[in-house]
C-alpha positions in Angstrom: -46.5 27.4 -38.4 -43.4 28.4 -40.3 -41.4 29.2 -37.1 -42.3 25.8 -35.5 -41.3 23.9 -38.7 -38.0 25.8 -38.8 -37.3 24.9 -35.1 -38.1 21.2 -35.8 -35.8 21.2 -38.8 -32.9 22.7 -37.0 -33.4 20.5 -33.9 -33.0 17.4 -36.2 -29.6 18.6 -37.2 -28.5 19.5 -33.7 -29.6 16.3 -31.9 -27.0 14.0 -33.4 -23.9 16.1 -32.5 -25.3 17.0 -29.1 -25.9 13.3 -28.3 -22.4 12.4 -29.5 -20.9 15.2 -27.4 -22.8 13.9 -24.3 -21.6 10.3 -24.9 -18.0 11.5 -25.4 -18.2 13.5 -22.2 -19.7 10.6 -20.3 -16.9 8.2 -21.4 -14.2 10.8 -20.8 -15.4 11.4 -17.2 -15.3 7.7 -16.5 -12.0 7.3 -18.1 -10.5 9.7 -15.5 -12.7 9.3 -12.5 -14.3 5.8 -12.9 -13.8 2.7 -10.9 -11.1 1.6 -13.3 -10.1 5.0 -14.5 -6.8 6.9 -14.5 -7.0 8.1 -10.9 -7.9 4.6 -9.7 -4.9 3.3 -11.6 -2.6 5.8 -9.9 -3.9 4.8 -6.5 -3.5 1.1 -7.2 0.1 1.7 -8.3 0.7 3.6 -5.0 -0.7 0.7 -3.0 1.5 -1.7 -4.9 4.6 0.4 -4.2 3.7 0.5 -0.5 3.1 -3.2 -0.4 6.4 -4.0 -2.0 8.2 -1.7 0.4 6.4 -3.4 3.3 7.3 -6.8 2.0 11.0 -5.9 1.6 11.1 -4.6 5.2 9.4 -7.7 6.5 11.8 -10.0 4.6 14.7 -8.1 6.0 13.3 -8.4 9.5 12.6 -12.1 9.0 16.2 -12.7 8.0 17.4 -10.9 11.2 15.0 -12.9 13.4 16.1 -16.2 11.8 19.7 -15.4 12.4 19.0 -14.6 16.0 17.1 -17.8 16.4 19.9 -19.7 14.8 22.2 -18.5 17.6 19.8 -20.1 20.1 19.8 -23.6 18.7 20.9 -26.3 21.2 23.7 -27.7 19.0 25.5 -24.3 18.8 24.3 -22.1 21.6 25.8 -18.6 21.8 26.5 -17.6 25.4 26.1 -13.9 24.7 22.7 -14.5 23.1 21.6 -16.7 26.0 22.6 -14.0 28.5 20.8 -11.3 26.6 17.6 -13.4 26.4 17.7 -14.3 30.1 18.0 -10.6 31.0 15.1 -9.7 28.7 12.8 -12.5 29.8 13.6 -12.3 33.5 14.2 -8.5 33.7 17.4 -9.0 35.7 20.9 -7.7 35.5 24.0 -7.0 37.6 23.8 -3.9 39.8 26.7 -2.1 38.0 25.3 -2.8 34.4 23.6 -0.2 32.2 21.1 -1.9 29.9 20.1 -0.3 26.6 17.4 -2.1 24.7 17.8 -1.5 21.0 14.5 -3.0 20.0 11.4 -4.5 21.5 11.0 -8.2 21.5 7.5 -9.4 21.1 
């Protein structure tokens, strides 16, 4: 019985530190890999960066489209823009013309 008592006595001294070590390991793992951990934070920052870049590109494209639409207003119609749009919409042109489309109009 002396050996069993010795094991029980030492087990009481080991349980506390082992339990604390397991808890620290659990929280450290979730600090890095958890749903709101460090890796998720980095991925979220990457998504924010991509969204800001996309928003800047779309804002620039919107300004370009608005300027092209402004040239088509009835009170100040640009003949070059009118001719370009007619060629695109009707798919026509002069026989001696070479047409190079710089972007697709949706």
